[in-house]
MARPA-280338 format. One record per residue (C-alpha): residue number from 1; x, y, z; residue in one letter. Coordinates in steps of 0.2 Angstrom, whole numbers, plus 2048, in hexadecimal, padded with zeros to 3 digits. Last residue first. Layout:
# MARPA-280338
[NUM,[X,Y,Z],"A"],
...
***
This chain:
# MARPA-280338
[554,[24B,AE6,EE3],"G"],
[553,[251,AD6,EDA],"Y"],
[552,[25E,AD9,ECC],"P"],
[551,[257,ADA,EBA],"R"],
[550,[258,ACC,EAD],"G"],
[549,[246,AC8,EAD],"E"],
[548,[23C,AD5,EB7],"L"],
[547,[22E,AD7,EAA],"S"],
[546,[224,AE6,EA9],"R"],
[545,[213,AEB,EB0],"A"],
[544,[20A,AFA,EA8],"P"],
[543,[20D,B0B,EAF],"R"],
[542,[202,B17,EB9],"G"],
[541,[206,B10,ECA],"Q"],
[540,[214,B03,EC9],"Q"],
[539,[212,AF0,EC7],"T"],
[538,[222,AE5,EC6],"R"],
[537,[222,AD4,EC0],"R"],
[536,[22A,AC3,EC5],"A"],
[535,[22A,AC3,ED8],"G"],
[534,[21B,ACF,EDB],"H"],
[533,[225,ADF,EDF],"H"],
[532,[21A,AEE,EE3],"V"],
[531,[21E,AFF,EDD],"A"],
[530,[216,B0E,EE5],"G"],
[529,[204,B10,EE9],"S"],
[528,[1F6,B04,EE6],"V"],
[527,[1E5,B0B,EED],"R"],
[526,[1E0,B12,EDD],"R"],
[525,[1D0,B08,ED9],"D"],
[524,[1CB,B0B,EC7],"G"],
[523,[1C8,AF9,EC4],"P"],
[522,[1C2,AEF,ED3],"Q"],
[521,[1D0,AE8,EDF],"T"],
[520,[1C8,AF0,EEE],"I"],
[519,[1B7,AEA,EEB],"Q"],
[518,[1BD,AD9,EE8],"R"],
[517,[1C7,AD9,EF8],"R"],
[516,[1B7,ADE,F02],"D"],
[515,[1AD,AD1,EF9],"E"],
[514,[1BB,AC4,EFE],"R"],
[513,[1BA,ACA,F10],"A"],
[512,[1A7,AC9,F11],"A"],
[511,[1A9,AB7,F0A],"V"],
[510,[1B6,AB3,F17],"D"],
[509,[1AC,ABA,F25],"R"],
[508,[19D,AAF,F1F],"V"],
[507,[1A8,AA0,F1F],"R"],
[506,[1AE,AA4,F31],"R"],
[505,[19D,AA6,F37],"E"],
[504,[197,A96,F2F],"A"],
[503,[1A6,A8C,F37],"R"],
[502,[1A3,A94,F48],"A"],
[501,[191,A8F,F47],"T"],
[500,[195,A7D,F41],"A"],
[499,[1A2,A7B,F4F],"R"],
[498,[196,A82,F5C],"Q"],
[497,[188,A76,F56],"E"],
[496,[194,A67,F56],"T"],
[495,[199,A6B,F68],"R"],
[494,[187,A6D,F6D],"D"],
[493,[182,A5D,F65],"D"],
[492,[191,A54,F6D],"V"],
[491,[18C,A5B,F7E],"K"],
[490,[17A,A56,F7B],"K"],
[489,[17F,A44,F77],"R"],
[488,[189,A43,F87],"S"],
[487,[17A,A49,F91],"K"],
[486,[16F,A3C,F89],"T"],
[485,[17B,A2E,F8C],"A"],
[484,[17D,A33,F9E],"K"],
[483,[16A,A34,FA0],"A"],
[482,[168,A23,F99],"R"],
[481,[175,A1C,FA4],"A"],
[480,[16D,A24,FB3],"K"],
[479,[15C,A1D,FAF],"Q"],
[478,[164,A0B,FAC],"G"],
[477,[16C,A0C,FBD],"A"],
[476,[15C,A11,FC5],"K"],
[475,[152,A03,FBC],"Q"],
[474,[160,9F6,FC2],"E"],
[473,[15F,9FC,FD4],"A"],
[472,[14C,9FB,FD3],"K"],
[471,[14C,9E9,FCD],"T"],
[470,[149,9E4,FBC],"A"],
[469,[13A,9D9,FB9],"V"],
[468,[13E,9C8,FB0],"R"],
[467,[130,9C2,FA4],"A"],
[466,[125,9B4,FAA],"P"],
[465,[129,9A3,FA2],"A"],
[464,[11D,99E,F93],"M"],
[463,[12B,9A3,F87],"S"],
[462,[126,9AC,F77],"R"],
[461,[12E,9A3,F68],"V"],
[460,[139,9B0,F60],"R"],
[459,[135,9B7,F50],"A"],
[458,[143,9B5,F43],"P"],
[457,[14E,9C4,F40],"P"],
[456,[148,9D0,F33],"K"],
[455,[154,9D3,F25],"A"],
[454,[15E,9E3,F26],"P"],
[453,[157,9F1,F1C],"L"],
[452,[15F,9F6,F0C],"R"],
[451,[162,A09,F0C],"K"],
[450,[157,A13,F00],"A"],
[449,[161,A1C,EF2],"P"],
[448,[162,A2F,EF6],"A"],
[447,[155,A3A,EEE],"S"],
[446,[159,A43,EDF],"K"],
[445,[157,A56,EE1],"G"],
[444,[167,A59,ED7],"G"],
[443,[172,A51,EE5],"S"],
[442,[17A,A62,EE9],"S"],
[441,[169,A69,EEC],"A"],
[440,[163,A5B,EF7],"S"],
[439,[173,A5D,F01],"R"],
[438,[171,A70,F02],"A"],
[437,[160,A6E,F09],"R"],
[436,[166,A61,F16],"L"],
[435,[173,A6D,F1C],"R"],
[434,[167,A7C,F1C],"D"],
[433,[15B,A72,F27],"K"],
[432,[169,A6D,F33],"V"],
[431,[16F,A7F,F34],"A"],
[430,[15D,A84,F38],"E"],
[429,[15B,A78,F46],"V"],
[428,[16C,A7D,F4D],"R"],
[427,[168,A90,F4D],"S"],
[426,[16C,A9B,F3E],"P"],
[425,[178,AA9,F3F],"V"],
[424,[170,AB9,F38],"Y"],
[423,[17D,AC5,F31],"P"],
[422,[180,AD5,F3B],"E"],
[421,[17B,AE5,F34],"P"],
[420,[188,AF3,F30],"L"],
[419,[185,B02,F3A],"P"],
[418,[17A,B10,F34],"L"],
[417,[181,B22,F31],"R"],
[416,[16F,B28,F2B],"L"],
[415,[177,B30,F1B],"L"],
[414,[182,B21,F18],"R"],
[413,[174,B15,F1A],"N"],
[412,[169,B1F,F0E],"M"],
[411,[177,B21,F01],"R"],
[410,[17B,B0F,F00],"D"],
[409,[18D,B0A,EFB],"D"],
[408,[191,AF7,EF9],"R"],
[407,[19F,AF3,F06],"G"],
[406,[19D,AE0,F06],"A"],
[405,[195,AE2,F17],"R"],
[404,[187,AED,F10],"L"],
[403,[183,AE1,F01],"A"],
[402,[184,AD1,F0C],"A"],
[401,[178,AD8,F19],"V"],
[400,[16C,ADF,F0C],"A"],
[399,[16C,ACE,F03],"E"],
[398,[169,AC5,F14],"P"],
[397,[15B,AD1,F19],"E"],
[396,[161,ADA,F29],"H"],
[395,[15F,AEB,F22],"R"],
[394,[14D,AE8,F1F],"A"],
[393,[14B,AE2,F31],"A"],
[392,[151,AF3,F36],"N"],
[391,[144,AFB,F2B],"A"],
[390,[137,AF1,F34],"I"],
[389,[13E,AF6,F45],"I"],
[388,[13D,B08,F3F],"G"],
[387,[12B,B05,F39],"I"],
[386,[127,B00,F4B],"M"],
[385,[12F,B10,F53],"L"],
[384,[125,B1A,F46],"L"],
[383,[115,B12,F4C],"T"],
[382,[119,B15,F5E],"T"],
[381,[11C,B28,F5B],"A"],
[380,[10C,B2A,F50],"T"],
[379,[101,B21,F5D],"S"],
[378,[109,B2B,F6C],"T"],
[377,[106,B3B,F64],"G"],
[376,[0F5,B39,F5C],"G"],
[375,[0EF,B44,F4D],"A"],
[374,[0EA,B37,F40],"S"],
[373,[0F5,B33,F31],"I"],
[372,[103,B29,F38],"L"],
[371,[0F8,B1A,F3B],"P"],
[370,[0E5,B1E,F3A],"L"],
[369,[0DF,B1F,F4B],"Q"],
[368,[0D4,B11,F54],"L"],
[367,[0C4,B19,F5C],"G"],
[366,[0B9,B0A,F5A],"T"],
[365,[0AB,B10,F4F],"V"],
[364,[0A1,B02,F48],"P"],
[363,[0A7,AFB,F37],"L"],
[362,[0A2,AFD,F25],"L"],
[361,[09D,B0F,F27],"G"],
[360,[0AA,B18,F1D],"V"],
[359,[0B2,B1F,F2C],"V"],
[358,[0B0,B0E,F35],"Y"],
[357,[0BA,B05,F28],"G"],
[356,[0C7,B12,F26],"I"],
[355,[0CC,B10,F38],"N"],
[354,[0CA,AFD,F38],"I"],
[353,[0D4,AFB,F29],"F"],
[352,[0E2,B07,F2E],"A"],
[351,[0E3,AFE,F3F],"Q"],
[350,[0E4,AED,F37],"G"],
[349,[0F2,AF3,F2B],"L"],
[348,[0FD,AF9,F39],"V"],
[347,[0FB,AE9,F43],"W"],
[346,[0FD,ADE,F33],"L"],
[345,[10D,AE6,F2F],"T"],
[344,[113,AE5,F41],"T"],
[343,[10F,AD2,F41],"T"],
[342,[118,ACF,F31],"A"],
[341,[128,AD9,F37],"T"],
[340,[128,AD0,F48],"L"],
[339,[126,ABF,F41],"L"],
[338,[134,AC1,F34],"R"],
[337,[13F,ACA,F40],"L"],
[336,[13E,ABC,F4C],"F"],
[335,[140,AAF,F3F],"P"],
[334,[151,AB7,F39],"D"],
[333,[153,AB3,F26],"A"],
[332,[148,AC2,F21],"S"],
[331,[143,AC2,F0E],"R"],
[330,[130,ABE,F12],"R"],
[329,[12F,ACA,F21],"A"],
[328,[137,AD8,F16],"I"],
[327,[12B,AD5,F08],"R"],
[326,[11C,AD4,F14],"M"],
[325,[120,AE5,F1B],"G"],
[324,[123,AEC,F09],"T"],
[323,[113,AE6,F02],"Y"],
[322,[109,AEC,F11],"A"],
[321,[111,AFD,F10],"F"],
[320,[10D,AFE,EFD],"L"],
[319,[0FB,AFA,F02],"G"],
[318,[0FB,B08,F0F],"F"],
[317,[101,B14,F02],"L"],
[316,[0F4,B0E,EF5],"L"],
[315,[0E7,B11,F02],"L"],
[314,[0ED,B23,F04],"L"],
[313,[0ED,B25,EF1],"G"],
[312,[0DB,B1F,EF1],"A"],
[311,[0D6,B2C,EFE],"A"],
[310,[0DF,B3A,EF4],"G"],
[309,[0D7,B35,EE3],"V"],
[308,[0C5,B32,EEB],"F"],
[307,[0C6,B44,EF1],"G"],
[306,[0D5,B4E,EF8],"L"],
[305,[0CB,B5A,F03],"E"],
[304,[0BC,B4F,F07],"E"],
[303,[0C4,B3E,F07],"G"],
[302,[0D3,B44,F11],"I"],
[301,[0C7,B4C,F1E],"I"],
[300,[0BD,B3C,F1F],"A"],
[299,[0CE,B33,F22],"F"],
[298,[0D1,B3E,F30],"I"],
[297,[0C2,B36,F3A],"F"],
[296,[0CB,B30,F49],"D"],
[295,[0D7,B3F,F4C],"N"],
[294,[0D6,B4F,F42],"H"],
[293,[0C3,B4E,F3F],"A"],
[292,[0C0,B4A,F51],"N"],
[291,[0AE,B50,F50],"P"],
[290,[0A7,B53,F3E],"L"],
[289,[09D,B63,F3C],"Y"],
[288,[0A9,B6E,F47],"N"],
[287,[0B0,B77,F38],"W"],
[286,[0BA,B67,F33],"K"],
[285,[0AB,B61,F28],"A"],
[284,[0AE,B71,F1D],"T"],
[283,[0BD,B6C,F12],"G"],
[282,[0C7,B79,F09],"Q"],
[281,[0D8,B75,F12],"G"],
[280,[0DE,B6B,F03],"L"],
[279,[0D2,B6C,EF5],"G"],
[278,[0BF,B68,EF3],"D"],
[277,[0C3,B56,EEE],"G"],
[276,[0C8,B4E,EDE],"F"],
[275,[0BB,B40,EDC],"V"],
[274,[0AD,B46,EE7],"G"],
[273,[0B2,B4E,EF8],"G"],
[272,[0A0,B52,EFD],"N"],
[271,[09C,B3F,EFF],"A"],
[270,[0AB,B3C,F0A],"L"],
[269,[0A6,B4A,F15],"A"],
[268,[094,B44,F16],"F"],
[267,[09A,B33,F1B],"R"],
[266,[0A4,B3A,F29],"A"],
[265,[095,B44,F2F],"Q"],
[264,[08B,B34,F30],"K"],
[263,[098,B2B,F3A],"A"],
[262,[099,B3A,F47],"Q"],
[261,[086,B3C,F49],"Y"],
[260,[082,B29,F4C],"G"],
[259,[083,B2A,F5F],"S"],
[258,[078,B39,F60],"G"],
[257,[071,B44,F52],"Q"],
[256,[06E,B35,F46],"A"],
[255,[067,B2A,F53],"D"],
[254,[05E,B1C,F4A],"A"],
[253,[063,B21,F39],"A"],
[252,[073,B18,F39],"P"],
[251,[06C,B07,F3E],"D"],
[250,[079,AFA,F40],"L"],
[249,[087,B07,F42],"W"],
[248,[07C,B11,F4E],"S"],
[247,[078,B01,F58],"Q"],
[246,[08B,AFD,F59],"V"],
[245,[08F,B0F,F5F],"R"],
[244,[081,B0F,F6C],"A"],
[243,[088,AFE,F72],"S"],
[242,[099,B07,F74],"R"],
[241,[092,B16,F7D],"Y"],
[240,[088,B0B,F89],"G"],
[239,[096,B00,F8E],"A"],
[238,[096,AED,F8F],"S"],
[237,[08E,AEA,F7E],"V"],
[236,[09D,AED,F73],"A"],
[235,[0A9,AE6,F7F],"L"],
[234,[0A0,AD5,F7F],"F"],
[233,[09F,AD5,F6C],"A"],
[232,[0B2,AD9,F6B],"G"],
[231,[0B7,ACC,F78],"L"],
[230,[0AC,ABF,F6F],"S"],
[229,[0B4,AC3,F5E],"A"],
[228,[0C6,AC2,F66],"A"],
[227,[0C2,AB1,F6E],"S"],
[226,[0BB,AAB,F5D],"V"],
[225,[0CB,AB1,F54],"M"],
[224,[0D6,AA9,F61],"G"],
[223,[0CD,A99,F60],"I"],
[222,[0D0,A99,F4D],"V"],
[221,[0E2,A9D,F4F],"F"],
[220,[0E5,A8F,F5B],"V"],
[219,[0DB,A83,F50],"K"],
[218,[0E6,A88,F41],"L"],
[217,[0F5,A81,F49],"P"],
[216,[103,A8E,F4D],"L"],
[215,[10D,A94,F3E],"G"],
[214,[115,AA3,F48],"A"],
[213,[10D,AAE,F3B],"Y"],
[212,[0FC,AAA,F41],"W"],
[211,[0FF,AAB,F54],"L"],
[210,[109,ABB,F53],"L"],
[209,[0FC,AC3,F48],"G"],
[208,[0EE,ABE,F53],"L"],
[207,[0F7,AC6,F62],"L"],
[206,[0FA,AD6,F58],"I"],
[205,[0E8,AD7,F53],"I"],
[204,[0E2,AD4,F65],"V"],
[203,[0ED,AE3,F6A],"L"],
[202,[0E5,AEE,F5D],"S"],
[201,[0D4,AE9,F62],"V"],
[200,[0D8,AED,F75],"T"],
[199,[0E0,AFE,F70],"Q"],
[198,[0CF,B03,F67],"G"],
[197,[0C4,AFD,F75],"L"],
[196,[0CC,B07,F82],"D"],
[195,[0C5,B06,F94],"P"],
[194,[0D0,B09,F9F],"Q"],
[193,[0CB,AF7,FA5],"V"],
[192,[0CC,AF0,F94],"V"],
[191,[0DE,AF6,F92],"I"],
[190,[0E3,AED,FA3],"L"],
[189,[0DA,ADD,F9E],"T"],
[188,[0E2,ADD,F8D],"L"],
[187,[0F4,ADE,F94],"A"],
[186,[0F0,AD0,FA1],"V"],
[185,[0E8,AC5,F93],"V"],
[184,[0F7,AC8,F87],"A"],
[183,[103,AC3,F95],"A"],
[182,[0F9,AB3,F99],"P"],
[181,[0F8,AAF,F86],"L"],
[180,[10B,AB1,F82],"L"],
[179,[113,AA7,F91],"P"],
[178,[107,A98,F8F],"V"],
[177,[106,A98,F7C],"L"],
[176,[117,A92,F76],"M"],
[175,[11A,A85,F84],"E"],
[174,[108,A7F,F82],"R"],
[173,[10B,A7C,F6F],"L"],
[172,[11B,A72,F72],"S"],
[171,[12C,A79,F70],"A"],
[170,[136,A74,F60],"K"],
[169,[144,A80,F66],"E"],
[168,[143,A8A,F56],"M"],
[167,[131,A8D,F5A],"R"],
[166,[135,A92,F6B],"R"],
[165,[141,AA0,F66],"T"],
[164,[136,AA7,F59],"A"],
[163,[126,AA6,F64],"L"],
[162,[12F,AAF,F72],"L"],
[161,[138,ABC,F68],"H"],
[160,[128,AC0,F5E],"A"],
[159,[11E,AC2,F6E],"G"],
[158,[12B,ACD,F76],"W"],
[157,[12B,AD9,F67],"I"],
[156,[118,AD9,F65],"A"],
[155,[115,ADB,F78],"F"],
[154,[121,AE9,F79],"A"],
[153,[119,AF3,F6B],"I"],
[152,[107,AF0,F71],"K"],
[151,[10C,AF5,F83],"A"],
[150,[114,B05,F7C],"L"],
[149,[103,B0A,F74],"E"],
[148,[0FA,B05,F84],"S"],
[147,[105,B12,F8E],"P"],
[146,[0FC,B20,F85],"Q"],
[145,[105,B31,F87],"M"],
[144,[0FE,B42,F88],"S"],
[143,[108,B52,F87],"L"],
[142,[103,B62,F91],"G"],
[141,[111,B62,F9C],"A"],
[140,[10F,B4F,FA1],"V"],
[139,[0FE,B46,F9D],"V"],
[138,[0FE,B34,F9F],"F"],
[137,[0EF,B2C,F96],"W"],
[136,[0E4,B1D,F97],"G"],
[135,[0D5,B21,FA2],"R"],
[134,[0C7,B20,F96],"S"],
[133,[0B7,B29,F95],"G"],
[132,[0BC,B36,F88],"N"],
[131,[0CB,B3B,F93],"S"],
[130,[0D0,B35,FA5],"L"],
[129,[0E2,B38,FA9],"T"],
[128,[0ED,B2B,FB2],"G"],
[127,[0F7,B30,FC1],"I"],
[126,[0EA,B39,FCC],"G"],
[125,[0DE,B2A,FCB],"P"],
[124,[0E8,B1A,FC9],"I"],
[123,[0E4,B11,FB8],"L"],
[122,[0F3,B18,FB0],"V"],
[121,[0FF,B10,FBD],"L"],
[120,[0F9,AFE,FB8],"V"],
[119,[0FC,B01,FA5],"L"],
[118,[10D,B08,FA9],"L"],
[117,[112,AF9,FB3],"V"],
[116,[10C,AEE,FA5],"I"],
[115,[117,AF9,F99],"T"],
[114,[126,AF6,FA4],"V"],
[113,[124,AE3,FA4],"L"],
[112,[123,AE4,F91],"F"],
[111,[133,AED,F90],"G"],
[110,[13C,AE0,F9B],"P"],
[109,[135,AD3,F8F],"F"],
[108,[13C,ADA,F7F],"A"],
[107,[14C,AE2,F85],"L"],
[106,[156,AD2,F81],"R"],
[105,[14E,AD0,F70],"R"],
[104,[152,AE2,F6B],"M"],
[103,[164,AE0,F71],"M"],
[102,[166,AD1,F66],"A"],
[101,[15F,ADB,F57],"I"],
[100,[16B,AE9,F58],"P"],
[99,[163,AFA,F59],"M"],
[98,[167,B06,F4C],"R"],
[97,[156,B07,F43],"L"],
[96,[14D,B06,F54],"A"],
[95,[156,B16,F59],"V"],
[94,[153,B1F,F49],"Y"],
[93,[140,B1B,F4A],"F"],
[92,[140,B20,F5C],"A"],
[91,[147,B31,F57],"L"],
[90,[13B,B32,F49],"L"],
[89,[12D,B2F,F55],"G"],
[88,[132,B3C,F61],"V"],
[87,[133,B48,F52],"G"],
[86,[121,B42,F4D],"T"],
[85,[11C,B46,F5F],"W"],
[84,[122,B58,F5D],"L"],
[83,[11A,B5A,F4C],"V"],
[82,[109,B53,F53],"Q"],
[81,[10A,B5F,F62],"K"],
[80,[10D,B6E,F56],"A"],
[79,[0FE,B68,F4B],"F"],
[78,[0F3,B68,F5A],"I"],
[77,[0F7,B7A,F5F],"A"],
[76,[0F9,B82,F4E],"W"],
[75,[0E8,B8A,F4B],"P"],
[74,[0EA,B95,F5A],"T"],
[73,[0DD,B9A,F67],"G"],
[72,[0DF,B8A,F71],"D"],
[71,[0CF,B81,F70],"E"],
[70,[0C5,B8A,F62],"D"],
[69,[0D5,B8D,F58],"Y"],
[68,[0DB,B7B,F5A],"S"],
[67,[0CA,B75,F54],"H"],
[66,[0CB,B80,F45],"V"],
[65,[0DD,B7B,F40],"G"],
[64,[0DB,B69,F43],"S"],
[63,[0D7,B62,F32],"A"],
[62,[0E3,B6B,F27],"S"],
[61,[0F2,B6A,F33],"L"],
[60,[0EE,B57,F36],"V"],
[59,[0ED,B54,F24],"M"],
[58,[0FE,B5C,F20],"I"],
[57,[106,B52,F2E],"L"],
[56,[0FE,B42,F29],"G"],
[55,[103,B44,F17],"L"],
[54,[115,B47,F1C],"T"],
[53,[115,B38,F28],"V"],
[52,[10E,B2C,F1B],"L"],
[51,[11A,B32,F0D],"L"],
[50,[129,B30,F19],"A"],
[49,[123,B1E,F1F],"A"],
[48,[121,B19,F0D],"V"],
[47,[132,B1F,F08],"A"],
[46,[13B,B17,F16],"I"],
[45,[132,B06,F14],"I"],
[44,[137,B06,F01],"L"],
[43,[149,B0B,F04],"H"],
[42,[14C,AFD,F10],"F"],
[41,[143,AF0,F05],"S"],
[40,[14D,AF5,EF6],"T"],
[39,[15E,AF3,EFE],"M"],
[38,[163,AE3,EF7],"P"],
[37,[15E,AE7,EE5],"R"],
[36,[151,ADB,EDD],"E"],
[35,[143,AE8,EDD],"L"],
[34,[14E,AF4,ED3],"W"],
[33,[151,AE6,EC6],"A"],
[32,[13E,AE3,EC5],"G"],
[31,[13C,AF6,EC2],"F"],
[30,[149,AF6,EB5],"K"],
[29,[140,AE8,EAC],"T"],
[28,[144,AD6,EA7],"R"],
[27,[14A,AD0,EB8],"P"],
[26,[158,AC3,EB7],"G"],
[25,[157,AB1,EB2],"V"],
[24,[168,AA9,EB4],"P"],
[23,[16C,A9A,EA8],"P"],
[22,[168,A89,EAF],"R"],
[21,[173,A7B,EAB],"A"],
[20,[183,A85,EAA],"V"],
[19,[17F,A8F,EBA],"A"],
[18,[17B,A7F,EC3],"A"],
[17,[18B,A77,EBE],"D"],
[16,[195,A86,EC4],"A"],
[15,[18B,A87,ED4],"D"],
[14,[18E,A74,ED8],"T"],
[13,[1A0,A75,ED3],"G"],
[12,[1A7,A75,EE5],"R"],
[11,[19C,A6C,EF2],"P"],
[10,[18E,A76,EF9],"R"],
[9,[190,A7D,F0B],"R"],
[8,[194,A8F,F05],"L"],
[7,[184,A8F,EFB],"R"],
[6,[179,A8A,F0A],"S"],
[5,[182,A97,F14],"L"],
[4,[17D,AA5,F08],"L"],
[3,[16B,A9E,F07],"S"],
[2,[16A,AA0,F19],"T"],
[1,[171,AB1,F19],"M"],
***
């Protein structure tokens, strides 16, 4: 939309001259032409999410059957819960896909406050449930929910809204960090008290992603990295079971039947798979040889049953997800969507890298799940919610907004009954940048001639008499005059911004209306009915135009 506004602000003749001077260079292949379509990003993120969810459900069913039969007497118990949570996640995906961006930003801070309250409540005995040494779950009617997953989503959305808003307002570094870092410290403290190392690492990844993609100084990011590494080292040695995991990672043979048993069995399962695997459902590690085979170590089951080919295919899917997320972030005009999409993509990829890293032995075991693949209800639902936000951002790309509002048909949008996306209206700072960019483009990239500076006045001879000091009344009057002048300048700037915004919106509506009229008047359109008099010629459906010369009017 920014480029569209820039083209609208150019003087007449600029586009034509540019088209004559530089012939258009289009994609040379069909695949390149498909990538240049307005809705390609939206279709890509939908397809990747569908493939990951489908593969996750298949592998959860294969890896959890034995454990479910031992615990509940039926091989479908864990799979049924995963299907239920996937349905909840798809509903959240659809809600996020339809939610207006302005509403999402308004609800960001209240949502984060609600998650902080939930993090406090889950620590109270009798309300929160203790499982695997961590009090971090609400259990209702047999279904468990982790409030820390909701806290990560709320923090990512609110942090992106805060940094994007203050970045546009030219806020200082302290104004950008002071609301964000204390809120992150509060959330991290509540998660560490549970304790939950995996969720702590995931929230730190979100914080570092926000700082990096917001364009803050490098020293701030380096300080954040050092602080995160120090926090991780402290948590690793603060509890006995976590220090045992680190020791077994450093020396796998030290306690092969104790803390290192799970990691060793995971590598055995990967080795048994070979290139093509033992076949879906034919693995042996899930027969109580590998603990948590359906959850934290499901990648080992994928390697055993689908082999190197299946594991590499899963890595390619996550690589395609990374490309799609960064493509959407790069093509977005809204700074909030750009920052949120890039941070969410980094968050999902970070979790996948850590999970696969400790399964293959490159990292110590942290308990982070493989997104959309591992059996975890809250994790699956929240990941689908964030992918819905990414898909919403894909529909708000400037090219996609122009195509959808011009009436271009898209089967996926029609099937999901999605509303038309609203065009992004730039702020005053962005409008000024676009205006300067348009001026430089219209001038052909040539810099304007330098203005002749006035000659310097001759230097005055400094008098030996002491300078006159203004009285307090004069100083107060000068301050009032300066404040009045600043206020009047601000009013003028506000009025100028309102006029520019209204003019830009009016031009965007005119362009959309012209596109609608162009779609209506295309060949083959049969909206003309009956005879229409145009003053000199008469057009009738199914007949060529004929002259009206010499005929009575009407």
